[in-house]
C-alpha atoms as a printed R data frame, in Angstrom:
    type eleno elety resid chain resno       x       y       z
1   ATOM     1    CA   MET     A     1  32.743 -15.909  19.074
2   ATOM     2    CA   LYS     A     2  30.196 -18.668  19.692
3   ATOM     3    CA   MET     A     3  28.159 -16.562  22.107
4   ATOM     4    CA   PHE     A     4  27.650 -13.883  19.434
5   ATOM     5    CA   GLY     A     5  26.526 -16.412  16.795
6   ATOM     6    CA   LEU     A     6  22.917 -16.906  17.906
7   ATOM     7    CA   PRO     A     7  22.161 -13.248  18.763
8   ATOM     8    CA   LEU     A     8  23.730 -12.096  15.516
9   ATOM     9    CA   THR     A     9  21.795 -14.688  13.517
10  ATOM    10    CA   LEU     A    10  18.531 -13.679  15.206
11  ATOM    11    CA   PHE     A    11  19.243 -10.006  14.513
12  ATOM    12    CA   LEU     A    12  19.903 -10.663  10.842
13  ATOM    13    CA   LEU     A    13  16.806 -12.822  10.441
14  ATOM    14    CA   THR     A    14  14.376 -10.550  12.214
15  ATOM    15    CA   GLY     A    15  12.494  -7.874  10.415
16  ATOM    16    CA   CYS     A    16  10.095  -5.198  11.363
17  ATOM    17    CA   ALA     A    17   6.561  -4.871  10.157
18  ATOM    18    CA   ALA     A    18   6.039  -2.162   7.596
19  ATOM    19    CA   THR     A    19   5.327   1.185   9.211
20  ATOM    20    CA   VAL     A    20   2.818   3.360   7.387
21  ATOM    21    CA   ASN     A    21   2.898   7.140   7.649
22  ATOM    22    CA   ASN     A    22  -0.044   9.249   6.506
23  ATOM    23    CA   THR     A    23  -1.466  12.745   6.751
24  ATOM    24    CA   SER     A    24  -4.606  11.717   8.631
25  ATOM    25    CA   SER     A    25  -3.630  13.615  11.767
26  ATOM    26    CA   SER     A    26  -3.567  16.960   9.941
27  ATOM    27    CA   ALA     A    27  -6.183  16.355   7.224
28  ATOM    28    CA   PRO     A    28  -9.960  16.639   7.519
29  ATOM    29    CA   ALA     A    29 -11.740  13.367   8.291
30  ATOM    30    CA   ILE     A    30 -12.795  11.151   5.396
31  ATOM    31    CA   LYS     A    31 -16.594  11.412   5.087
32  ATOM    32    CA   THR     A    32 -17.684   7.788   5.080
33  ATOM    33    CA   SER     A    33 -20.886   5.876   5.633
34  ATOM    34    CA   ALA     A    34 -21.836   2.217   5.854
35  ATOM    35    CA   ALA     A    35 -22.249   2.224   2.052
36  ATOM    36    CA   SER     A    36 -18.594   3.321   1.643
37  ATOM    37    CA   ALA     A    37 -17.341  -0.103   2.660
38  ATOM    38    CA   LYS     A    38 -19.602  -2.212   0.418
39  ATOM    39    CA   ASN     A    39 -17.274  -2.156  -2.585
40  ATOM    40    CA   ILE     A    40 -13.670  -1.070  -3.018
41  ATOM    41    CA   THR     A    41 -12.501  -0.079  -6.501
42  ATOM    42    CA   LEU     A    42  -8.758   0.386  -6.998
43  ATOM    43    CA   ASN     A    43  -7.638   2.963  -9.544
44  ATOM    44    CA   LEU     A    44  -3.824   2.909  -9.670
45  ATOM    45    CA   SER     A    45  -1.725   5.390 -11.600
46  ATOM    46    CA   GLY     A    46   1.797   6.733 -11.618
47  ATOM    47    CA   ASP     A    47   4.005   9.228 -13.374
48  ATOM    48    CA   LYS     A    48   5.378   8.371 -16.800
49  ATOM    49    CA   GLN     A    49   8.720   7.534 -15.182
50  ATOM    50    CA   HIS     A    50   7.025   4.496 -13.611
51  ATOM    51    CA   ALA     A    51   5.946   2.971 -16.917
52  ATOM    52    CA   ALA     A    52   9.097   0.860 -17.093
53  ATOM    53    CA   GLY     A    53  11.050  -1.186 -14.593
54  ATOM    54    CA   ASP     A    54   9.139  -2.896 -11.844
55  ATOM    55    CA   TRP     A    55   5.826  -1.096 -12.417
56  ATOM    56    CA   GLU     A    56   3.943  -4.304 -13.283
57  ATOM    57    CA   LYS     A    57   5.242  -5.980 -10.097
58  ATOM    58    CA   LEU     A    58   4.198  -2.962  -8.031
59  ATOM    59    CA   LYS     A    59   0.791  -2.913  -9.725
60  ATOM    60    CA   ALA     A    60   0.273  -6.625  -8.975
61  ATOM    61    CA   ALA     A    61   1.254  -6.036  -5.337
62  ATOM    62    CA   TRP     A    62  -1.336  -3.230  -5.050
63  ATOM    63    CA   GLN     A    63  -4.040  -5.340  -6.674
64  ATOM    64    CA   TYR     A    64  -3.365  -8.235  -4.309
65  ATOM    65    CA   GLY     A    65  -3.046  -5.974  -1.246
66  ATOM    66    CA   MET     A    66  -6.272  -4.067  -1.881
67  ATOM    67    CA   LYS     A    67  -8.228  -7.191  -2.782
68  ATOM    68    CA   THR     A    68  -7.077  -8.847   0.446
69  ATOM    69    CA   ALA     A    69  -7.837  -5.740   2.540
70  ATOM    70    CA   ALA     A    70 -11.285  -5.353   0.941
71  ATOM    71    CA   SER     A    71 -12.202  -8.988   1.572
72  ATOM    72    CA   GLY     A    72 -10.980  -8.543   5.149
73  ATOM    73    CA   ILE     A    73 -13.846  -6.115   5.792
74  ATOM    74    CA   GLY     A    74 -16.360  -8.059   3.696
75  ATOM    75    CA   ALA     A    75 -16.306  -5.623   0.767
76  ATOM    76    CA   GLY     A    76 -16.461  -6.410  -2.926
77  ATOM    77    CA   TYR     A    77 -13.374  -5.568  -4.976
78  ATOM    78    CA   SER     A    78 -12.777  -4.342  -8.515
79  ATOM    79    CA   GLU     A    79 -10.189  -2.438 -10.508
80  ATOM    80    CA   GLN     A    80 -10.536   0.586 -12.719
81  ATOM    81    CA   GLU     A    81  -8.254   1.944 -15.464
82  ATOM    82    CA   GLY     A    82  -8.001   5.522 -16.678
83  ATOM    83    CA   LYS     A    83  -9.235   8.602 -14.894
84  ATOM    84    CA   PRO     A    84 -10.925   7.836 -11.531
85  ATOM    85    CA   ARG     A    85 -14.707   7.944 -11.909
86  ATOM    86    CA   ALA     A    86 -17.964   6.882 -10.288
87  ATOM    87    CA   THR     A    87 -19.030   3.269 -10.741
88  ATOM    88    CA   GLY     A    88 -22.733   3.836 -10.021
89  ATOM    89    CA   GLN     A    89 -22.783   1.470  -7.038
90  ATOM    90    CA   ASP     A    90 -22.290   1.847  -3.292
91  ATOM    91    CA   GLY     A    91 -18.643   1.852  -2.276
92  ATOM    92    CA   THR     A    92 -15.431   3.820  -2.594
93  ATOM    93    CA   VAL     A    93 -13.057   4.339  -5.474
94  ATOM    94    CA   ILE     A    94  -9.540   4.363  -4.063
95  ATOM    95    CA   ALA     A    95  -7.495   6.449  -6.525
96  ATOM    96    CA   VAL     A    96  -3.833   5.740  -5.745
97  ATOM    97    CA   GLN     A    97  -1.303   8.023  -7.459
98  ATOM    98    CA   ILE     A    98   2.204   6.630  -7.002
99  ATOM    99    CA   LYS     A    99   4.566   9.558  -6.526
100 ATOM   100    CA   ASP     A   100   7.708   7.466  -6.064
101 ATOM   101    CA   TYR     A   101   8.748   3.937  -5.156
102 ATOM   102    CA   ARG     A   102  11.615   1.492  -5.078
103 ATOM   103    CA   TYR     A   103  10.528  -2.083  -5.597
104 ATOM   104    CA   ILE     A   104  12.501  -4.704  -3.677
105 ATOM   105    CA   GLY     A   105  11.287  -8.270  -4.071
106 ATOM   106    CA   THR     A   106  11.952 -11.309  -1.920
107 ATOM   107    CA   GLY     A   107  14.590 -12.765  -4.258
108 ATOM   108    CA   THR     A   108  16.499  -9.505  -4.375
109 ATOM   109    CA   ARG     A   109  16.451  -9.088  -0.597
110 ATOM   110    CA   TYR     A   110  17.510 -12.684   0.068
111 ATOM   111    CA   GLY     A   111  20.122 -12.675  -2.679
112 ATOM   112    CA   LEU     A   112  21.715  -9.311  -2.005
113 ATOM   113    CA   GLY     A   113  20.735  -8.700   1.624
114 ATOM   114    CA   ALA     A   114  21.634  -5.202   2.812
115 ATOM   115    CA   PHE     A   115  23.177  -4.446  -0.573
116 ATOM   116    CA   SER     A   116  19.720  -4.463  -2.169
117 ATOM   117    CA   GLY     A   117  18.953  -1.077  -0.602
118 ATOM   118    CA   ASN     A   118  15.758   0.305   0.877
119 ATOM   119    CA   ALA     A   119  12.261  -0.450  -0.358
120 ATOM   120    CA   PHE     A   120   9.786   2.421  -0.221
121 ATOM   121    CA   VAL     A   121   6.421   3.594  -1.534
122 ATOM   122    CA   ASP     A   122   5.154   7.193  -1.577
123 ATOM   123    CA   ALA     A   123   1.550   7.652  -2.724
124 ATOM   124    CA   ASN     A   124  -1.287  10.151  -2.795
125 ATOM   125    CA   VAL     A   125  -4.719   8.574  -2.270
126 ATOM   126    CA   LYS     A   126  -8.091  10.081  -3.126
127 ATOM   127    CA   PHE     A   127 -11.231   8.548  -1.643
128 ATOM   128    CA   ILE     A   128 -14.126   8.953  -4.075
129 ATOM   129    CA   ASN     A   129 -17.792   8.108  -3.526
130 ATOM   130    CA   ALA     A   130 -18.337   5.279  -6.019
131 ATOM   131    CA   ARG     A   131 -22.013   6.112  -6.555
132 ATOM   132    CA   THR     A   132 -21.716   9.890  -7.109
133 ATOM   133    CA   GLY     A   133 -18.067  10.565  -7.916
134 ATOM   134    CA   ALA     A   134 -17.788  13.102  -5.063
135 ATOM   135    CA   LEU     A   135 -14.397  13.430  -3.375
136 ATOM   136    CA   LEU     A   136 -14.635  12.103   0.195
137 ATOM   137    CA   GLY     A   137 -11.104  13.055   1.184
138 ATOM   138    CA   GLU     A   138  -7.442  12.742   0.356
139 ATOM   139    CA   ARG     A   139  -4.337  11.436   2.122
140 ATOM   140    CA   ASN     A   140  -0.640  11.022   1.474
141 ATOM   141    CA   TYR     A   141   0.781   7.660   2.521
142 ATOM   142    CA   ASN     A   142   4.340   6.439   2.603
143 ATOM   143    CA   THR     A   143   6.341   3.595   3.969
144 ATOM   144    CA   THR     A   144   9.986   2.674   3.894
145 ATOM   145    CA   SER     A   145  12.216  -0.064   5.178
146 ATOM   146    CA   SER     A   146  15.900  -0.232   5.797
147 ATOM   147    CA   ALA     A   147  17.964  -3.025   4.318
148 ATOM   148    CA   TRP     A   148  19.901  -2.989   7.583
149 ATOM   149    CA   GLN     A   149  16.842  -4.390   9.379
150 ATOM   150    CA   GLY     A   150  17.818  -7.811   8.057
151 ATOM   151    CA   ILE     A   151  16.818 -10.056   5.196
152 ATOM   152    CA   PHE     A   152  13.244 -10.158   6.448
153 ATOM   153    CA   SER     A   153  12.779  -6.385   6.502
154 ATOM   154    CA   PRO     A   154   9.503  -5.401   4.846
155 ATOM   155    CA   MET     A   155   9.862  -5.691   1.108
156 ATOM   156    CA   THR     A   156   7.574  -3.869  -1.278
157 ATOM   157    CA   ASP     A   157   4.783  -6.454  -1.246
158 ATOM   158    CA   LYS     A   158   4.554  -6.345   2.562
159 ATOM   159    CA   GLN     A   159   4.670  -2.552   2.517
160 ATOM   160    CA   VAL     A   160   1.816  -2.411   0.006
161 ATOM   161    CA   GLU     A   161  -0.217  -4.856   2.129
162 ATOM   162    CA   ALA     A   162   0.232  -2.557   5.134
163 ATOM   163    CA   LEU     A   163  -0.680   0.497   3.049
164 ATOM   164    CA   SER     A   164  -3.773  -1.247   1.672
165 ATOM   165    CA   ASN     A   165  -4.957  -2.207   5.149
166 ATOM   166    CA   GLU     A   166  -4.575   1.370   6.397
167 ATOM   167    CA   ILE     A   167  -6.377   2.785   3.366
168 ATOM   168    CA   VAL     A   168  -9.307   0.371   3.639
169 ATOM   169    CA   LYS     A   169  -9.662   1.143   7.361
170 ATOM   170    CA   GLU     A   170 -10.350   4.745   6.339
171 ATOM   171    CA   VAL     A   171 -13.489   3.758   4.408
172 ATOM   172    CA   GLN     A   172 -15.038   1.739   7.193
173 ATOM   173    CA   SER     A   173 -17.898   3.581   8.845
174 ATOM   174    CA   LYS     A   174 -16.762   5.071  12.115
């Protein structure tokens, strides 16, 4: 039994990075320019069913993830409420519509382990020219993790960080 102890412990403690799936391979390219990456404005919305529960935690995770991703490329960051609209400055409005999610936080994963279930995020993202309000493109993004990956499997905050990084990469001039 001793020889299984270390491998089993390592298996339970290891986790995989969040894997992001998107429609970029089948969708038209996002029409970006150098000005697209100057400022990132997050506009986050969800269906009425998301108004309760862990919505505020998910919203905070998106705000942190996008702010971090924007600063990673040297862009300014702001947030916008209501209907997505032009800001009048160079940059991109990232309009994230949450279609579905299951928020799993660190405490839940550590406390309940595999019994906490799978964390996932499914979102539709519109890229909007911040100066003009023109639609630059649209993508569907999703990510999921399995509780069976161990207690360090990607929880919602890590998934949102990975999603944010992928989304911000889209606005960088190619």
